C-alpha positions in Angstrom: 93.6 87.8 99.6 95.5 90.4 101.8 98.3 89.5 104.0 97.4 87.8 107.7 100.3 86.0 109.4 97.7 84.5 112.1 96.1 82.7 109.4 98.6 81.1 108.1 98.8 77.4 108.2 101.3 75.7 111.0 102.2 72.3 109.2 105.6 71.9 111.3 104.2 71.3 114.7 107.2 71.9 117.6 108.7 68.7 119.0 111.2 71.0 121.6 110.2 74.2 121.6 107.3 74.7 123.9 104.1 75.4 122.1 102.9 79.2 122.5 106.4 80.4 123.8 106.4 84.0 123.4 109.7 84.6 121.0 111.3 87.3 124.0 114.7 86.9 125.9 112.3 85.9 129.0 111.3 82.9 127.6 114.0 81.9 124.8 116.7 82.2 127.7 115.7 79.0 129.4 115.8 77.1 126.5 119.1 78.4 125.1 120.3 77.0 129.0 119.3 73.5 128.4 120.7 72.9 125.3 123.8 74.3 126.8 123.8 71.8 129.9 123.3 68.8 127.8 125.5 65.8 127.5 126.9 66.2 124.1 129.5 62.5 124.2 128.1 60.2 121.4 126.8 60.8 118.0 123.3 60.2 119.1 123.1 63.2 121.9 124.6 65.6 119.3 122.0 64.9 116.7 119.1 65.1 118.8 120.9 68.0 120.2 121.2 69.8 117.0 117.5 69.0 115.8 116.7 70.7 118.8 119.0 74.0 118.2 117.7 73.8 114.4 114.2 73.8 115.6 114.6 76.7 118.3 116.8 78.9 115.1 113.5 78.4 113.3 111.3 79.7 115.5 113.7 82.7 116.3 114.5 83.6 112.8 110.7 83.3 111.8 110.0 86.4 114.5 112.8 88.4 113.1 111.5 87.7 109.2 108.1 88.4 110.4 109.2 92.0 111.8 111.2 92.6 109.1 108.4 92.0 106.7 106.3 94.1 108.5 108.4 97.2 109.0 109.4 96.9 105.3 105.7 97.0 104.2 105.0 100.1 106.3 108.0 101.8 107.6 105.7 104.9 109.2 103.5 102.7 111.0 104.6 103.3 114.6 103.8 99.7 115.9 105.7 98.1 113.1 108.9 100.3 113.5 108.5 99.4 116.9 108.4 95.4 117.1 111.4 95.8 114.5 113.7 97.8 116.5 112.9 95.7 120.1 114.3 92.6 118.0 117.4 94.1 116.7 118.1 96.5 119.2 117.3 94.1 122.7 116.5 90.6 121.5 119.1 89.8 118.7 122.1 91.0 120.4 121.3 88.4 123.3 120.7 85.5 120.5 123.5 86.0 119.2 125.5 85.5 122.2 123.6 82.8 123.3 123.9 81.0 120.1 127.5 81.6 119.8 127.7 80.3 123.1 125.9 76.8 121.5 128.0 77.1 118.9 131.3 76.5 121.0 129.5 73.7 122.5 129.1 71.8 119.1 132.7 73.1 118.2 134.0 71.4 121.3 132.4 68.1 121.3 134.3 65.0 120.0 131.0 63.7 118.5 131.5 65.7 115.5 134.0 63.8 114.2 131.0 60.6 114.1 128.7 62.9 111.9 127.7 61.6 108.7 128.5 63.4 105.5 124.7 65.3 105.4 126.1 67.2 108.3 129.3 68.2 106.6 128.5 71.9 105.2 126.9 72.6 108.1 129.9 71.6 110.3 132.0 73.7 108.2 130.2 76.7 108.7 129.7 76.7 112.4 133.3 76.1 112.6 133.8 79.0 111.2 131.6 81.2 112.5 133.0 80.4 116.1 136.7 81.3 114.7 135.4 84.9 113.4 132.9 85.8 116.8 133.5 88.1 118.9 131.6 89.2 121.2 132.0 92.9 121.3 131.0 92.6 117.7 127.6 92.0 118.7 126.9 95.9 120.2 128.4 97.1 117.0 126.1 95.4 114.8 123.3 96.4 116.5 124.9 100.0 115.6 125.0 98.7 112.5 121.0 97.2 112.2 120.5 101.0 113.5 122.1 102.5 110.6 120.4 100.2 108.5 116.5 101.4 110.0 117.3 105.2 109.3 118.5 104.4 105.7 115.4 102.3 105.3 113.4 105.0 107.0 114.6 108.1 105.1 114.4 106.2 101.8 110.7 105.2 102.2 109.7 108.5 103.1 110.6 110.0 99.6 108.0 111.1 97.1 107.8 113.6 94.4 105.0 115.6 93.5 104.1 115.7 90.0 101.5 117.1 88.2 99.4 117.2 91.6 100.3 113.7 92.1 102.5 112.7 95.0 104.7 109.8 94.4 107.4 107.5 95.4 110.5 107.3 93.3 109.7 103.7 92.3 106.4 105.4 90.4 107.7 108.0 89.6 110.6 106.0 87.3 107.6 104.8 85.3 107.4 108.5 83.5 111.2 107.6 82.3 109.6 105.2 80.1 107.8 108.0 78.0 108.0 109.0 74.9 107.8 112.7 75.6 111.7 113.6 76.3 111.0 116.8 78.0 108.4 114.9 80.5 111.5 112.1 81.3 113.9 115.3 82.0 111.4 116.8 84.3 110.6 113.4 86.4 114.5 112.5 86.5 115.4 115.9 88.0 112.5 115.9 90.6 113.6 112.4 91.7 117.4 113.4 91.7 116.9 116.5 93.4 114.4 114.7 95.9 117.1 112.4 97.0 119.9 115.4 97.0 117.5 117.1 99.3 118.7 114.1 102.2 122.1 113.5 100.5 124.6 114.8 103.9 121.9 112.4 105.6 122.4 109.4 103.8 126.7 110.6 103.5 126.6 110.3 106.9 124.6 107.3 107.5 127.2 105.3 105.0 130.1 107.0 106.6 129.4 105.5 110.2 128.3 102.4 108.5 131.8 102.2 107.0 133.6 102.9 110.7 131.1 100.7 112.5 132.0 98.0 109.9 135.7 98.4 109.6 135.9 98.3 113.7 133.8 94.8 113.4 136.6 93.4 110.4 139.4 94.3 112.6 137.9 93.1 116.4 137.8 89.7 114.6 141.5 89.5 113.0 140.6 90.6 109.9 142.8 93.7 108.2 139.8 95.2 106.6 136.5 94.6 106.7 136.3 93.1 103.2 138.1 89.8 104.3 136.1 89.4 107.2 132.9 89.6 104.9 134.3 86.7 103.1 134.9 84.6 106.3 131.5 85.6 107.4 129.6 84.9 104.4 131.4 81.1 104.0 133.0 82.0 100.9 134.9 78.6 100.7 135.2 78.5 96.9 136.8 82.3 95.6 138.4 85.0 96.7 138.7 88.6 96.2 141.3 88.1 93.3 138.8 86.2 91.6 136.3 89.3 92.3 139.0 91.4 90.6 139.4 88.3 87.3 135.5 88.7 87.2 135.5 92.7 87.2 138.3 92.8 84.2 136.4 90.0 82.8 133.0 92.4 82.6 135.4 95.6 81.3 136.7 93.3 78.8 133.4 91.5 77.2 130.4 93.2 78.7 131.3 96.9 78.6 132.0 97.0 74.8 129.1 95.3 74.2 126.8 97.6 76.9 128.3 100.3 74.8 127.1 98.6 71.5 123.9 98.8 72.8 123.5 102.7 73.9 124.9 103.3 70.1 121.9 101.6 68.8 119.7 103.3 71.3 120.8 106.7 70.3 120.4 106.2 66.9 117.2 104.9 67.1 116.1 108.1 69.4 118.1 110.6 66.9 120.1 112.3 69.6 123.5 113.0 69.7 123.4 112.8 73.3 122.1 109.9 75.4 121.5 111.4 78.8 120.2 109.3 81.9 116.2 110.3 81.5 117.0 108.4 77.8 117.7 104.6 79.1 114.4 103.1 80.0 111.9 104.6 77.1 111.6 102.4 73.9 113.8 103.8 71.6 111.8 103.3 68.6 109.4 105.7 69.9 106.4 103.5 71.3 105.2 104.2 74.2 105.9 101.9 77.4 104.7 98.4 77.7 101.5 98.0 79.8 101.8 94.6 81.2 99.3 95.0 83.7 97.0 97.7 85.2 96.6 95.8 88.9 98.6 93.6 91.2 95.8 91.0 90.8 96.6 91.5 86.8 100.5 91.0 87.6 99.4 87.7 89.6 97.5 86.5 86.8 99.9 86.9 84.4 102.8 85.2 86.2 100.0 82.4 87.2 99.8 81.8 83.0 103.8 81.6 82.8 103.9 79.6 85.5 101.6 77.1 84.2 103.3 76.8 80.8 106.8 76.3 82.4 106.3 73.7 85.1 103.0 72.1 86.6 105.0 72.0 90.5 106.0 75.6 90.0 101.9 76.5 89.2 100.8 74.7 92.4 103.7 76.2 94.2 103.0 80.1 93.1 98.8 79.5 93.7 99.4 78.2 96.8 100.5 81.4 97.7 98.7 83.5 96.2 95.7 82.0 98.1 97.7 82.1 101.4 98.3 86.1 101.0 102.0 85.6 100.8 102.9 89.0 99.0 102.7 92.7 99.4 103.9 93.7 95.4 102.6 97.5 94.8 104.6 100.2 95.5 103.0 103.0 98.1 104.4 105.6 100.5 106.1 104.7 103.6 106.7 101.5 101.8 110.8 100.4 102.1 112.7 100.4 98.6 113.7 97.4 96.5 112.2 93.7 96.7 113.1 90.4 98.6 112.0 87.2 99.0 111.8 86.1 102.9 111.1 82.8 104.4 108.6 82.1 107.4 111.2 79.7 109.0 109.0 77.8 111.2 105.9 77.7 108.8 108.9 77.1 105.9 106.4 79.3 103.5 107.9 81.9 101.5 106.9 85.8 101.1 107.5 88.1 98.6 107.8 91.8 98.7 108.6 94.1 95.9 107.3 97.8 94.8 105.5 97.1 91.5 104.7 100.3 89.6 103.0 98.8 86.4 106.0 98.8 84.8 107.6 95.4 82.4 110.4 95.3 85.2 107.7 94.6 87.8 106.7 91.1 85.6 110.0 90.3 86.0 111.1 91.3 89.6 107.8 88.8 90.4 109.2 86.0 88.4 112.7 86.8 90.1 111.3 86.6 93.6 109.5 83.3 92.7 112.2 81.9 91.7 113.6 82.1 95.3 109.9 81.1 96.6 110.2 77.9 94.3 113.9 77.0 95.8 112.2 77.9 99.6 109.3 75.1 98.7 111.7 72.6 96.8 113.3 72.6 99.9 110.8 72.3 101.9 109.1 69.6 99.8 112.6 67.8 100.0 112.6 68.2 104.2 115.9 69.8 104.9 116.7 71.2 107.8 117.2 74.7 109.3 120.9 74.1 109.1 120.9 73.0 105.4 118.0 75.3 104.2 117.1 79.0 103.1 118.7 81.1 105.6 122.5 79.1 105.7 121.9 79.0 101.2 125.1 80.2 99.4 123.4 83.9 97.6 125.7 82.9 94.6 123.7 79.8 94.1 120.0 81.1 95.5 120.5 83.9 92.9 120.7 81.1 90.2 117.1 79.7 91.2 116.3 83.6 90.7 117.9 84.9 87.9 116.8 81.4 85.8 113.2 82.0 86.8 113.3 85.7 84.9 114.8 84.1 81.7 112.6 81.4 81.6 109.5 82.7 82.5 110.4 85.1 79.5 109.7 82.2 77.2 106.5 82.9 77.9 105.2 86.3 77.9 103.2 86.1 75.0 99.1 85.5 76.0 100.1 86.1 79.4 101.2 89.5 79.5 101.4 90.8 75.8 100.6 90.0 72.5 103.8 88.5 70.3 105.1 91.5 69.6 104.9 93.3 72.7 106.5 90.0 74.1 109.5 89.9 71.6 110.3 93.6 72.5 110.5 92.6 76.4 112.6 89.7 75.9 114.9 92.4 74.2 114.5 94.5 77.1 115.7 91.8 79.2 118.7 90.5 77.4 120.0 94.5 77.6 118.7 94.4 81.2 121.0 91.3 81.7 124.1 93.1 80.0 123.7 95.9 82.2 123.4 93.6 84.6 127.1 92.4 84.8 128.8 96.3 84.1 126.6 97.1 87.3 127.3 94.1 89.7 131.3 95.0 88.8 131.1 98.9 89.9 128.8 98.0 92.7 131.4 95.3 93.5 134.5 97.2 93.2 133.2 100.0 94.6 133.1 98.5 98.0 135.9 96.7 97.6 137.8 100.0 97.8 135.6 102.1 100.1 136.6 98.9 102.8 140.2 98.7 101.5 140.4 102.5 102.0 138.2 103.2 105.8 139.6 106.4 106.3 138.7 107.8 103.3 136.7 111.3 103.1 133.1 111.8 101.6 134.7 114.0 98.9 137.2 111.3 97.7 134.3 108.2 98.2 132.4 110.3 95.6 135.5 110.7 93.2 136.5 106.9 93.6 132.7 106.2 92.9 132.7 108.1 89.6 136.1 106.9 88.3 134.5 103.1 89.0 131.0 104.1 87.5 132.7 105.7 84.1 134.8 102.5 84.0 131.6 100.0 83.4 129.3 102.8 82.5 127.6 102.4 79.2 127.5 105.4 77.0 125.5 107.9 79.0 126.4 111.5 79.7 126.0 113.1 83.7 127.5 116.3 82.0 126.3 119.3 84.4 124.9 116.1 86.5 128.2 115.4 88.1 126.5 115.4 91.8 123.5 113.3 90.7 125.5 110.9 89.1 127.3 110.3 92.9 123.3 109.5 93.8 123.2 106.3 92.1 125.0 105.1 94.8 122.5 105.7 97.3 119.2 104.4 95.7 121.1 100.9 95.4 120.4 99.4 98.8 122.6 96.8 99.0 125.4 98.9 99.3 123.7 100.4 102.8 121.8 97.2 104.0 123.3 94.2 102.4 127.1 95.2 102.2 129.6 92.8 99.9 126.1 91.4 98.9 126.3 92.1 94.9 128.8 90.0 93.6 126.3 87.6 93.8 124.3 88.4 91.0 126.7 88.5 88.5 128.0 84.8 89.3 124.3 83.6 89.6 123.4 85.1 86.3 126.5 82.9 84.4 124.3 80.3 86.1 121.3 81.5 85.2 122.3 81.9 81.7 123.4 78.2 81.2 119.8 76.9 82.8 118.2 79.6 80.1 120.8 78.4 77.0 119.8 74.5 77.9 115.7 75.5 78.7 115.8 76.8 74.9 117.1 73.4 73.7 115.8 71.3 76.5 112.7 72.2 78.7 112.5 69.3 80.4 116.0 68.5 81.4 116.5 72.3 82.1 113.7 72.0 85.0 114.7 68.6 85.6 118.6 70.2 86.4 117.4 73.6 87.9 115.4 71.5 90.6 117.7 68.8 91.4 120.1 71.4 92.1 117.4 73.4 94.3 116.1 70.6 96.3 119.9 70.5 97.6 119.5 73.3 99.5 122.9 74.7 101.4 123.9 71.0 101.9 126.3 70.9 99.3 129.7 73.5 98.5 129.0 75.8 95.9 130.4 74.3 93.0 128.9 71.3 94.1 125.3 73.0 93.6 126.8 74.4 90.1 127.8 70.7 88.9 124.0 69.3 90.1 122.2 72.1 87.7 124.8 70.8 85.0 126.5 74.1 85.3 130.3 75.0 85.1 132.2 76.7 88.1 133.8 79.7 85.8 133.7 82.8 87.4 136.7 83.9 84.5 136.9 85.5 81.6 136.2 82.3 79.2 132.2 82.2 80.6 132.0 85.4 80.5 133.5 85.8 77.1 131.5 83.0 76.0 128.4 84.5 77.4 128.9 88.0 76.1 128.5 86.3 72.4 125.1 84.4 73.3 123.9 87.5 74.3 124.4 89.1 71.5 123.4 86.7 69.3 120.0 86.9 71.5 119.8 90.8 71.0 120.4 90.6 67.5 117.6 88.0 66.7 114.9 90.2 69.0 115.8 93.4 66.7 
């Protein structure tokens, strides 16, 4: 079933915001004014006010999610682009100002002290938001959103021509799994060359982003954008220094493991030098895994996986299929990457990705489905907007998704593959997890440097990227391809679209490895702990969410060394 927002079920009727009201400033402004005018002198008044504001926020974010989904699905569609641009340039700045006035009203209410513990995390984040908000940053955030739109449009339009066929960069990546090394090199160089054609414009966009974001941070009273973002993202439970400890632990324990894997790859391939087009091919010369031939095949296979994992998750997945809450296949004009977003008024998830009939696409749909299950578990728990998806600590949101990649991998045989190909896929996944740690450290360490040194030149930035890349990379050689090595930065959309959103994957992977380790011994207990923690939404601090899933809260060398040993053992078991 194709996605049709108008046909989605409205199972949570509005109680406060007028039914049928357009999401326009002309209509919204009256609702904001009414909320701003109310007295909040008692707990009862404040709780009623919170519930009504919550509904308003859900209505506004639903519109944001819809225009984002529609634009991401087809960046070259004029109507979708206009709706997205109108939202981020016209409506969202006004909403941010009006929302801040409501935050100020909330923070100044003496009844805050009478609220029960269920409001404690929301209270903390609202107080934090009030402290760092600056009106002059609204225009700058609008400019930043415009730059993001330019980046997505530029990347979404990129294609290469191979053997007379036009391919998106994601579709071209599939050729890197082929056994003919000359073909892999040719296609890799085509993709690298296509991106390098726009490198000047991409660099210019990023340079402007850094300046805009640095100004945002300084306007809010911080010495740099990094420190501002830590507060903005409500990172109450770890610091930049903890991130540096994470980077060092990855360098000490995961990088050597990553290079061991590359040494094995070189031996199997029979090459003296590993090149960037040698990283995705099966090192034993087997043809690429072919898990499915269409989006329907991808969905059918994952449905089989989830029937084995948990009946509740199977039901969730099937309902999303029936409602058309996905856009899976790569095509020209589609934004890069993948995500799960939530239609917050309907309380339904939507999955966006760029499938190109690759093994990694299976993991992507398992990953995004984990996010969707998180959304639906919070829905079933009846959590309000302020304790649900949009306020989740990403460090735990990604536990939901990465866990499902790993857990789902135990059931690939019979769903996508025979036993040997399932084993092969799982070995590749272990390798991806190891490489993920090193890539997370690369991206995060790079962003720490960028925003601590906002006056850098584009040449200095490229040099620093190369230095950090080599610190955490495997054994692949970019000799003669130094400029192309820098281009890898520009294909990582998080650097542009979600600044400082990457360390979360590393922290969450530590949690996901804990869930996976338990699932191999105690499937029922692991899934019960997973559900228990996910159903809490954002109502608890990050360490408590980890504890609710029976996971340790540890970002240091101890946890990373332990999981490196576990991953090394798993890698050998699949050999």
